[in-house]
Structures are given as C-alpha cells and as structure tokens.
C-alpha positions in Angstrom: 123.7 77.5 88.5 121.0 76.1 86.6 117.2 77.4 86.7 114.3 75.2 87.8 112.5 74.4 84.4 115.4 75.4 82.2 116.7 72.6 79.9 119.9 71.6 78.5 119.9 74.2 75.8 118.6 77.2 78.2 115.4 77.5 76.4 112.3 77.4 78.9 109.9 74.2 77.9 107.3 75.1 75.7 109.6 78.1 74.1 108.9 76.6 70.6 105.1 77.4 71.2 103.6 80.6 69.6 103.6 83.7 71.9 100.7 83.8 74.3 97.9 86.6 73.2 95.9 88.8 75.3 92.3 89.6 74.4 89.2 90.5 75.8 87.4 87.6 77.9 84.1 86.1 76.8 81.5 84.1 78.4 82.8 81.1 76.7 86.0 81.4 78.6 84.5 80.5 82.0 85.5 77.1 82.0 88.9 78.2 81.5 88.8 80.7 84.3 87.4 78.4 86.6 90.3 75.9 86.0 92.6 78.3 87.8 90.7 80.8 89.8 89.0 78.2 91.5 92.2 76.6 92.8 93.2 77.3 96.4 96.9 77.0 95.4 96.5 79.9 92.9 94.5 82.1 95.3 96.6 81.7 98.3 98.8 84.8 96.9 96.1 87.1 95.3 93.6 89.2 96.8 90.5 87.1 96.3 89.2 83.8 97.3 88.8 80.6 95.0 85.8 81.3 92.5 82.9 79.2 91.9 81.5 79.2 88.1 79.0 82.0 88.8 81.6 84.5 90.2 83.9 83.8 87.3 81.0 84.6 84.9 80.3 87.7 86.9 83.8 88.7 86.5 84.0 87.8 82.9 80.9 90.0 82.4 82.7 93.2 84.4 86.2 92.5 82.9 85.9 95.4 80.3 85.6 98.6 82.4 86.9 102.0 82.1 89.7 103.5 84.0 88.4 107.0 84.5 87.6 106.5 88.2 89.8 105.3 90.9 89.5 101.4 91.6 88.2 100.7 88.2 90.0 97.8 86.2 90.4 96.3 82.8 90.9 92.8 82.6 92.4 90.8 79.4 92.8 87.0 79.2 95.8 85.5 78.2 95.4 82.8 75.4 97.8 80.1 74.6 96.8 79.7 70.9 96.0 76.4 68.9 98.8 75.8 66.4 98.4 77.8 62.9 95.1 77.4 61.4 93.9 74.7 63.5 90.7 74.8 65.9 90.8 73.0 68.8 87.8 71.5 71.3 88.1 73.0 74.7 85.6 71.9 77.5 83.5 70.5 74.8 83.1 73.7 72.7 84.2 73.2 69.3 86.1 75.6 67.1 88.0 77.4 69.9 91.1 79.3 69.0 93.2 78.2 71.9 92.9 78.0 75.9 92.9 80.8 78.4 95.7 80.1 80.8 95.7 83.1 82.8 94.5 86.8 83.3 96.1 90.3 83.7 94.5 93.2 85.1 95.2 96.9 85.2 93.5 99.1 88.0 93.4 102.6 88.3 94.7 103.5 92.1 94.8 107.2 92.3 93.7 110.0 89.8 95.8 112.6 91.8 99.3 110.6 91.8 98.6 109.2 88.3 98.9 105.8 89.5 97.7 102.2 88.9 98.3 98.5 89.8 99.1 95.7 87.4 97.9 92.2 88.6 98.0 88.9 87.0 97.2 85.3 87.7 98.0 82.1 85.5 97.2 78.6 85.7 100.1 76.7 87.5 100.1 73.8 85.4 
C-alpha cells in the first residue's frame, strides 16, 4: 500500500532538501510563527487558541526558559534553511537564513517523577 505523499521512488517530497535545523526563536521570527500559530486548523489539536501577532511575540520572548521547576518550558524554532550560502528575503526582511516552519517544546511536568512532555507544531503547508 502506498503512503500519501510518497512518490514513486519511496522518497518523501522535499527529501533532497537540507535537513531542518532547531534554533532559538528571535523577534524577527514573529511573522513565521503567526503564519501557522494563527491558523484554526493548526490549533484545533494543540492546547492553545490561534495566536495574534502580539501573543506570538510574547511567546518568542519567553521561549528560552529553564527547566528547574514544574511547568517550565523550553521552545526551539524549526528552520528550513535557505540553499547553501544563500540569503533570502522572508516577510520583507532581507538576509534571513531560512524560514521557521514550526517549533518544538520541552516541558518539565514532575520533579518527583522526573517526567516531561515534548510537543510540537508545524505549518501544514
């Protein structure tokens, strides 16, 4: 049985691209976050409502925390890099390395039980 999105040679579309990178989010990533975190079709399966630009900016500003207490979280952006050595213009900003296509989060749930949670959200397109 063929899997959806798998082409004849068995490779996923875009498999010839460079691997995505995880990195800290910066304020210049806000438009990328809004592109997927403001969508109701993305937020229907995660524990938050679609975000406005200001809420996304707040999220970025608090994305690098510590995991010393229960409930604290660390968030990293997932960037699809531009071709080797190239710079691109994203959302009107020149000289960007690539575009943030999603983010991952690590949340500390219980100190006593040494448990945590990993979450993620990606742009569906």
